[in-house]
VOVOVO-851029 format. One record per atom (N, C-alpha, C): chain; atom name; x, y, z; residue in three letters; residue number from 1. Coordinates in Angstrom, 2 decimals, always signed. Example, Ala and Ser with C-alpha at 12.3 -4.5 7.8 and 13.67 -1.06 7.14 Angstrom:
! VOVOVO-851029
lokol	sero	c1	c2	c3	tinu	volum
A	N	+13.19	-5.69	+7.80	ALA	1
A	CA	+12.30	-4.50	+7.80	ALA	1
A	C	+13.20	-3.30	+7.80	ALA	1
A	N	+12.85	-2.25	+7.08	SER	2
A	CA	+13.67	-1.06	+7.14	SER	2
A	C	+12.90	+0.03	+7.87	SER	2
END
This chain:
! VOVOVO-851029
lokol	sero	c1	c2	c3	tinu	volum
A	N	-2.71	+10.16	-4.28	UNK	1
A	CA	-1.84	+9.13	-4.77	UNK	1
A	C	-2.70	+7.91	-5.15	UNK	1
A	N	-2.38	+7.26	-6.24	UNK	2
A	CA	-3.13	+6.08	-6.64	UNK	2
A	C	-2.90	+4.91	-5.67	UNK	2
A	N	-3.98	+4.23	-5.33	UNK	3
A	CA	-3.92	+3.10	-4.41	UNK	3
A	C	-3.01	+2.00	-4.96	UNK	3
A	N	-3.14	+1.70	-6.24	UNK	4
A	CA	-2.35	+0.63	-6.86	UNK	4
A	C	-0.85	+0.91	-6.75	UNK	4
A	N	-0.43	+2.15	-7.00	UNK	5
A	CA	+0.98	+2.51	-6.92	UNK	5
A	C	+1.52	+2.29	-5.51	UNK	5
A	N	+0.85	+2.82	-4.50	UNK	6
A	CA	+1.35	+2.68	-3.13	UNK	6
A	C	+1.29	+1.22	-2.67	UNK	6
A	N	+0.26	+0.50	-3.07	UNK	7
A	CA	+0.11	-0.90	-2.67	UNK	7
A	C	+1.30	-1.72	-3.17	UNK	7
A	N	+1.64	-1.57	-4.44	UNK	8
A	CA	+2.74	-2.37	-4.99	UNK	8
A	C	+4.11	-1.85	-4.55	UNK	8
A	N	+4.24	-0.56	-4.32	UNK	9
A	CA	+5.51	-0.05	-3.78	UNK	9
A	C	+5.81	-0.66	-2.43	UNK	9
A	N	+4.80	-0.77	-1.59	UNK	10
A	CA	+5.03	-1.33	-0.26	UNK	10
A	C	+5.14	-2.85	-0.29	UNK	10
A	N	+4.37	-3.52	-1.12	UNK	11
A	CA	+4.40	-4.98	-1.18	UNK	11
A	C	+5.68	-5.50	-1.85	UNK	11
A	N	+6.06	-4.91	-2.97	UNK	12
A	CA	+7.17	-5.44	-3.75	UNK	12
A	C	+8.45	-4.62	-3.55	UNK	12
A	N	+8.31	-3.31	-3.52	UNK	13
A	CA	+9.49	-2.45	-3.44	UNK	13
A	C	+10.34	-2.69	-2.22	UNK	13
A	N	+9.73	-2.83	-1.07	UNK	14
A	CA	+10.50	-3.04	+0.16	UNK	14
A	C	+11.19	-4.39	+0.18	UNK	14
A	N	+10.56	-5.40	-0.41	UNK	15
A	CA	+11.17	-6.73	-0.44	UNK	15
A	C	+12.31	-6.81	-1.45	UNK	15
A	N	+12.41	-5.85	-2.33	UNK	16
A	CA	+13.55	-5.78	-3.25	UNK	16
A	C	+14.63	-4.88	-2.68	UNK	16
A	N	+14.25	-3.73	-2.13	UNK	17
A	CA	+15.23	-2.78	-1.63	UNK	17
A	C	+15.97	-3.28	-0.39	UNK	17
A	N	+15.27	-3.91	+0.55	UNK	18
A	CA	+15.91	-4.34	+1.80	UNK	18
A	C	+17.05	-5.33	+1.57	UNK	18
A	N	+16.87	-6.39	+0.75	UNK	19
A	CA	+18.01	-7.29	+0.50	UNK	19
A	C	+19.16	-6.60	-0.22	UNK	19
A	N	+18.87	-5.66	-1.10	UNK	20
A	CA	+19.95	-4.92	-1.77	UNK	20
A	C	+20.76	-4.14	-0.74	UNK	20
A	N	+20.09	-3.51	+0.21	UNK	21
A	CA	+20.79	-2.74	+1.25	UNK	21
A	C	+21.65	-3.68	+2.09	UNK	21
A	N	+21.10	-4.82	+2.48	UNK	22
A	CA	+21.85	-5.76	+3.32	UNK	22
A	C	+23.06	-6.31	+2.58	UNK	22
A	N	+22.88	-6.72	+1.33	UNK	23
A	CA	+23.98	-7.30	+0.56	UNK	23
A	C	+25.07	-6.27	+0.30	UNK	23
A	N	+24.70	-5.07	-0.09	UNK	24
A	CA	+25.71	-4.06	-0.40	UNK	24
A	C	+26.36	-3.49	+0.86	UNK	24
A	N	+25.77	-3.72	+2.03	UNK	25
A	CA	+26.39	-3.26	+3.28	UNK	25
A	C	+27.73	-3.96	+3.50	UNK	25
A	N	+27.84	-5.19	+3.06	UNK	26
A	CA	+29.06	-5.96	+3.24	UNK	26
A	C	+30.04	-5.81	+2.08	UNK	26
A	N	+29.69	-5.06	+1.07	UNK	27
A	CA	+30.58	-4.81	-0.06	UNK	27
A	C	+31.48	-3.62	+0.25	UNK	27
A	N	+32.63	-3.55	-0.41	UNK	28
A	CA	+33.50	-2.39	-0.19	UNK	28
A	C	+32.86	-1.10	-0.72	UNK	28
A	N	+33.16	+0.01	-0.05	UNK	29
A	CA	+32.62	+1.30	-0.49	UNK	29
A	C	+33.18	+1.66	-1.86	UNK	29
A	N	+32.44	+2.46	-2.57	UNK	30
A	CA	+32.86	+2.87	-3.91	UNK	30
A	C	+32.47	+1.82	-4.92	UNK	30
A	N	+32.53	+2.18	-6.15	UNK	31
A	CA	+32.17	+1.26	-7.20	UNK	31
A	C	+30.67	+1.18	-7.39	UNK	31
A	N	+30.27	+0.31	-8.27	UNK	32
A	CA	+28.86	+0.17	-8.64	UNK	32
A	C	+28.01	-0.35	-7.48	UNK	32
A	N	+28.50	-1.32	-6.75	UNK	33
A	CA	+27.71	-1.89	-5.65	UNK	33
A	C	+27.51	-0.88	-4.53	UNK	33
A	N	+28.48	-0.06	-4.26	UNK	34
A	CA	+28.33	+0.98	-3.24	UNK	34
A	C	+27.28	+2.00	-3.63	UNK	34
A	N	+27.31	+2.41	-4.89	UNK	35
A	CA	+26.30	+3.37	-5.37	UNK	35
A	C	+24.92	+2.75	-5.40	UNK	35
A	N	+24.83	+1.46	-5.76	UNK	36
A	CA	+23.55	+0.77	-5.76	UNK	36
A	C	+22.98	+0.70	-4.34	UNK	36
A	N	+23.82	+0.40	-3.37	UNK	37
A	CA	+23.37	+0.35	-1.98	UNK	37
A	C	+22.92	+1.71	-1.47	UNK	37
A	N	+23.66	+2.77	-1.85	UNK	38
A	CA	+23.27	+4.12	-1.43	UNK	38
A	C	+21.94	+4.53	-2.06	UNK	38
A	N	+21.75	+4.20	-3.33	UNK	39
A	CA	+20.49	+4.53	-4.00	UNK	39
A	C	+19.33	+3.76	-3.36	UNK	39
A	N	+19.54	+2.49	-3.05	UNK	40
A	CA	+18.49	+1.69	-2.41	UNK	40
A	C	+18.16	+2.25	-1.03	UNK	40
A	N	+19.19	+2.69	-0.30	UNK	41
A	CA	+18.96	+3.26	+1.03	UNK	41
A	C	+18.14	+4.54	+0.93	UNK	41
A	N	+18.48	+5.41	-0.03	UNK	42
A	CA	+17.72	+6.66	-0.19	UNK	42
A	C	+16.27	+6.38	-0.59	UNK	42
A	N	+16.07	+5.42	-1.48	UNK	43
A	CA	+14.70	+5.07	-1.86	UNK	43
A	C	+13.91	+4.52	-0.67	UNK	43
A	N	+14.57	+3.71	+0.16	UNK	44
A	CA	+13.91	+3.16	+1.35	UNK	44
A	C	+13.56	+4.28	+2.34	UNK	44
A	N	+14.45	+5.26	+2.49	UNK	45
A	CA	+14.18	+6.39	+3.39	UNK	45
A	C	+12.99	+7.20	+2.87	UNK	45
A	N	+12.96	+7.45	+1.57	UNK	46
A	CA	+11.85	+8.20	+0.97	UNK	46
A	C	+10.53	+7.44	+1.16	UNK	46
A	N	+10.55	+6.12	+0.90	UNK	47
A	CA	+9.34	+5.33	+1.12	UNK	47
A	C	+8.92	+5.34	+2.58	UNK	47
A	N	+9.89	+5.29	+3.49	UNK	48
A	CA	+9.58	+5.32	+4.91	UNK	48
A	C	+8.96	+6.63	+5.36	UNK	48
A	N	+9.52	+7.74	+4.90	UNK	49
A	CA	+8.97	+9.05	+5.26	UNK	49
A	C	+7.58	+9.26	+4.68	UNK	49
A	N	+7.39	+8.83	+3.44	UNK	50
A	CA	+6.06	+8.91	+2.82	UNK	50
A	C	+5.07	+8.04	+3.58	UNK	50
A	N	+5.50	+6.84	+3.95	UNK	51
A	CA	+4.65	+5.95	+4.71	UNK	51
A	C	+4.30	+6.50	+6.09	UNK	51
A	N	+5.25	+7.18	+6.72	UNK	52
A	CA	+4.98	+7.79	+8.03	UNK	52
A	C	+3.93	+8.89	+7.91	UNK	52
A	N	+4.08	+9.74	+6.89	UNK	53
A	CA	+3.11	+10.81	+6.67	UNK	53
A	C	+1.72	+10.24	+6.39	UNK	53
A	N	+1.67	+9.22	+5.53	UNK	54
A	CA	+0.39	+8.61	+5.20	UNK	54
A	C	-0.18	+7.85	+6.39	UNK	54
A	N	+0.68	+7.27	+7.23	UNK	55
A	CA	+0.22	+6.56	+8.42	UNK	55
A	C	-0.45	+7.48	+9.42	UNK	55
A	N	+0.09	+8.69	+9.56	UNK	56
A	CA	-0.55	+9.67	+10.46	UNK	56
A	C	-1.92	+10.04	+9.92	UNK	56
A	N	-2.01	+10.28	+8.62	UNK	57
A	CA	-3.31	+10.60	+8.02	UNK	57
A	C	-4.27	+9.42	+8.15	UNK	57
A	N	-3.76	+8.20	+8.00	UNK	58
A	CA	-4.58	+7.01	+8.14	UNK	58
A	C	-5.11	+6.88	+9.57	UNK	58
A	N	-4.27	+7.18	+10.55	UNK	59
A	CA	-4.68	+7.08	+11.96	UNK	59
A	C	-5.81	+8.04	+12.29	UNK	59
A	N	-5.84	+9.18	+11.63	UNK	60
A	CA	-6.89	+10.17	+11.89	UNK	60
A	C	-8.07	+10.04	+10.92	UNK	60
A	N	-8.04	+9.03	+10.05	UNK	61
A	CA	-9.15	+8.79	+9.12	UNK	61
A	C	-9.21	+9.78	+7.97	UNK	61
A	N	-8.10	+10.44	+7.67	UNK	62
A	CA	-8.09	+11.46	+6.61	UNK	62
A	C	-7.42	+10.99	+5.32	UNK	62
A	N	-6.94	+9.76	+5.27	UNK	63
A	CA	-6.21	+9.28	+4.09	UNK	63
A	C	-7.18	+8.87	+3.00	UNK	63
A	N	-7.00	+9.44	+1.82	UNK	64
A	CA	-7.81	+9.11	+0.66	UNK	64
A	C	-6.88	+8.83	-0.51	UNK	64
A	N	-7.24	+7.85	-1.33	UNK	65
A	CA	-6.46	+7.50	-2.52	UNK	65
A	C	-7.38	+7.29	-3.70	UNK	65
A	N	-6.78	+7.20	-4.88	UNK	66
A	CA	-7.54	+6.97	-6.10	UNK	66
A	C	-7.76	+5.48	-6.32	UNK	66
A	N	-8.98	+5.11	-6.65	UNK	67
A	CA	-9.34	+3.72	-6.89	UNK	67
A	C	-8.59	+3.18	-8.11	UNK	67
A	N	-8.05	+1.94	-8.02	UNK	68
A	CA	-7.35	+1.38	-9.18	UNK	68
A	C	-8.27	+0.95	-10.31	UNK	68
A	N	-9.57	+0.89	-10.07	UNK	69
A	CA	-10.50	+0.43	-11.10	UNK	69
A	C	-11.22	+1.58	-11.81	UNK	69
A	N	-11.68	+2.59	-11.03	UNK	70
A	CA	-12.45	+3.67	-11.65	UNK	70
A	C	-11.76	+5.03	-11.56	UNK	70
A	N	-10.75	+5.17	-10.72	UNK	71
A	CA	-10.02	+6.43	-10.62	UNK	71
A	C	-10.64	+7.46	-9.68	UNK	71
A	N	-11.74	+7.11	-9.01	UNK	72
A	CA	-12.37	+8.04	-8.07	UNK	72
A	C	-11.69	+7.91	-6.71	UNK	72
A	N	-11.76	+8.96	-5.93	UNK	73
A	CA	-11.16	+8.95	-4.60	UNK	73
A	C	-11.99	+8.15	-3.61	UNK	73
A	N	-11.30	+7.57	-2.64	UNK	74
A	CA	-11.99	+6.81	-1.61	UNK	74
A	C	-11.18	+6.75	-0.33	UNK	74
A	N	-11.86	+6.44	+0.76	UNK	75
A	CA	-11.22	+6.36	+2.07	UNK	75
A	C	-10.38	+5.10	+2.15	UNK	75
A	N	-9.19	+5.23	+2.76	UNK	76
A	CA	-8.25	+4.12	+2.89	UNK	76
A	C	-8.18	+3.70	+4.34	UNK	76
A	N	-8.03	+2.42	+4.56	UNK	77
A	CA	-7.86	+1.89	+5.90	UNK	77
A	C	-6.97	+0.67	+5.86	UNK	77
A	N	-6.85	+0.03	+6.97	UNK	78
A	CA	-6.04	-1.17	+7.03	UNK	78
A	C	-6.32	-1.95	+8.29	UNK	78
A	N	-6.14	-3.24	+8.21	UNK	79
A	CA	-6.25	-4.09	+9.38	UNK	79
A	C	-5.39	-5.33	+9.17	UNK	79
A	N	-5.31	-6.15	+10.22	UNK	80
A	CA	-4.44	-7.31	+10.16	UNK	80
A	C	-4.94	-8.35	+9.17	UNK	80
A	N	-6.24	-8.51	+9.07	UNK	81
A	CA	-6.80	-9.54	+8.20	UNK	81
A	C	-6.70	-9.17	+6.72	UNK	81
A	N	-7.10	-7.96	+6.35	UNK	82
A	CA	-7.16	-7.57	+4.94	UNK	82
A	C	-5.96	-6.75	+4.50	UNK	82
A	N	-5.12	-6.29	+5.40	UNK	83
A	CA	-4.00	-5.44	+5.03	UNK	83
A	C	-4.50	-4.05	+4.65	UNK	83
A	N	-3.84	-3.43	+3.69	UNK	84
A	CA	-4.25	-2.11	+3.21	UNK	84
A	C	-5.48	-2.27	+2.32	UNK	84
A	N	-6.51	-1.48	+2.55	UNK	85
A	CA	-7.73	-1.55	+1.77	UNK	85
A	C	-8.30	-0.15	+1.56	UNK	85
A	N	-9.24	-0.05	+0.65	UNK	86
A	CA	-9.94	+1.21	+0.45	UNK	86
A	C	-11.40	+0.94	+0.13	UNK	86
A	N	-12.21	+1.95	+0.38	UNK	87
A	CA	-13.64	+1.86	+0.08	UNK	87
A	C	-13.93	+2.89	-1.00	UNK	87
A	N	-14.36	+2.41	-2.16	UNK	88
A	CA	-14.71	+3.27	-3.29	UNK	88
A	C	-16.23	+3.29	-3.40	UNK	88
A	N	-16.79	+4.46	-3.65	UNK	89
A	CA	-18.25	+4.58	-3.75	UNK	89
A	C	-18.82	+3.75	-4.89	UNK	89
A	N	-18.10	+3.65	-6.00	UNK	90
A	CA	-18.65	+2.93	-7.15	UNK	90
A	C	-18.17	+1.49	-7.24	UNK	90
A	N	-16.97	+1.19	-6.76	UNK	91
A	CA	-16.41	-0.16	-6.89	UNK	91
A	C	-16.59	-1.03	-5.65	UNK	91
A	N	-16.74	-0.43	-4.51	UNK	92
A	CA	-16.91	-1.20	-3.27	UNK	92
A	C	-15.62	-1.30	-2.49	UNK	92
A	N	-15.41	-2.47	-1.89	UNK	93
A	CA	-14.27	-2.74	-1.02	UNK	93
A	C	-13.11	-3.23	-1.87	UNK	93
A	N	-12.01	-2.48	-1.91	UNK	94
A	CA	-10.84	-2.80	-2.74	UNK	94
A	C	-9.71	-3.22	-1.80	UNK	94
A	N	-9.14	-4.41	-2.06	UNK	95
A	CA	-8.07	-4.91	-1.20	UNK	95
A	C	-7.22	-5.93	-1.96	UNK	95
A	N	-6.16	-6.37	-1.33	UNK	96
A	CA	-5.28	-7.36	-1.93	UNK	96
A	C	-5.79	-8.77	-1.69	UNK	96
A	N	-5.49	-9.67	-2.62	UNK	97
A	CA	-5.92	-11.05	-2.52	UNK	97
A	C	-4.93	-11.92	-3.29	UNK	97
A	N	-5.13	-13.21	-3.24	UNK	98
A	CA	-4.31	-14.13	-4.02	UNK	98
A	C	-3.00	-14.47	-3.34	UNK	98
A	N	-2.14	-15.14	-4.08	UNK	99
A	CA	-0.85	-15.58	-3.58	UNK	99
A	C	-0.01	-14.38	-3.16	UNK	99
A	N	+0.40	-14.34	-1.92	UNK	100
A	CA	+1.18	-13.24	-1.33	UNK	100
A	C	+0.44	-11.91	-1.34	UNK	100
A	N	-0.83	-11.91	-1.65	UNK	101
A	CA	-1.61	-10.67	-1.65	UNK	101
A	C	-1.24	-9.72	-2.77	UNK	101
A	N	-0.77	-10.23	-3.89	UNK	102
A	CA	-0.31	-9.38	-4.98	UNK	102
A	C	-1.37	-9.05	-6.02	UNK	102
A	N	-2.59	-9.51	-5.82	UNK	103
A	CA	-3.67	-9.20	-6.76	UNK	103
A	C	-4.66	-8.27	-6.07	UNK	103
A	N	-4.99	-7.18	-6.71	UNK	104
A	CA	-5.95	-6.23	-6.16	UNK	104
A	C	-7.33	-6.59	-6.69	UNK	104
A	N	-8.28	-6.80	-5.78	UNK	105
A	CA	-9.64	-7.18	-6.15	UNK	105
A	C	-10.63	-6.21	-5.53	UNK	105
A	N	-11.84	-6.24	-6.04	UNK	106
A	CA	-12.91	-5.42	-5.48	UNK	106
A	C	-14.08	-6.31	-5.15	UNK	106
A	N	-14.75	-5.95	-4.08	UNK	107
A	CA	-15.95	-6.69	-3.65	UNK	107
A	C	-17.05	-5.68	-3.42	UNK	107
A	N	-18.25	-6.06	-3.82	UNK	108
A	CA	-19.40	-5.19	-3.57	UNK	108
A	C	-19.66	-5.14	-2.07	UNK	108
A	N	-20.00	-3.97	-1.58	UNK	109
A	CA	-20.33	-3.81	-0.18	UNK	109
A	C	-21.80	-4.10	-0.01	UNK	109
A	N	-22.10	-5.07	+0.83	UNK	110
A	CA	-23.49	-5.44	+1.07	UNK	110
A	C	-24.09	-4.47	+2.07	UNK	110
A	N	-25.18	-3.86	+1.67	UNK	111
A	CA	-25.85	-2.90	+2.53	UNK	111
A	C	-27.05	-3.59	+3.17	UNK	111
A	N	-27.01	-3.78	+4.49	UNK	112
A	CA	-28.09	-4.47	+5.19	UNK	112
A	C	-29.41	-3.72	+5.11	UNK	112
A	N	-29.37	-2.40	+5.05	UNK	113
A	CA	-30.59	-1.60	+5.01	UNK	113
A	C	-31.38	-1.84	+3.73	UNK	113
A	N	-30.67	-2.10	+2.62	UNK	114
A	CA	-31.34	-2.33	+1.36	UNK	114
A	C	-32.05	-3.68	+1.33	UNK	114
A	N	-31.56	-4.64	+2.12	UNK	115
A	CA	-32.13	-5.98	+2.13	UNK	115
A	C	-33.30	-6.08	+3.09	UNK	115
A	N	-33.66	-5.00	+3.76	UNK	116
A	CA	-34.79	-5.01	+4.66	UNK	116
A	C	-34.43	-5.41	+6.08	UNK	116
A	N	-33.14	-5.59	+6.36	UNK	117
A	CA	-32.72	-5.95	+7.70	UNK	117
A	C	-32.39	-4.69	+8.48	UNK	117
A	N	-32.59	-4.74	+9.75	UNK	118
A	CA	-32.25	-3.58	+10.58	UNK	118
A	C	-30.80	-3.66	+10.99	UNK	118
A	N	-30.09	-2.55	+10.91	UNK	119
A	CA	-28.68	-2.56	+11.30	UNK	119
A	C	-28.56	-2.76	+12.81	UNK	119
A	N	-27.55	-3.51	+13.23	UNK	120
A	CA	-27.34	-3.77	+14.66	UNK	120
A	C	-26.43	-2.76	+15.28	UNK	120
END
């Protein structure tokens, strides 16, 4: 799965789907609003199940995605500071940045061994 697709689905998709579900919960069943709420609920369930599957793979270090810049596969990880990130062999460290973390950026990975320093 492409990193960019999953990154934006989780960042933007959930913040759109959740309010739709809450608002349509208080609407009468049937009609357009009822169908919209049901569709949003199904999409949220699908995203949740996909996220659970990917989370298990992430926990075991087996999750790989396609780089948004070069299209090559790379290992995916996550932490509290950087959120969801990936390491691409050619692009480096790919993660979210900017206002609300909606911009995907890449940073070169500094290799201490190349600079003549000994790794600690």
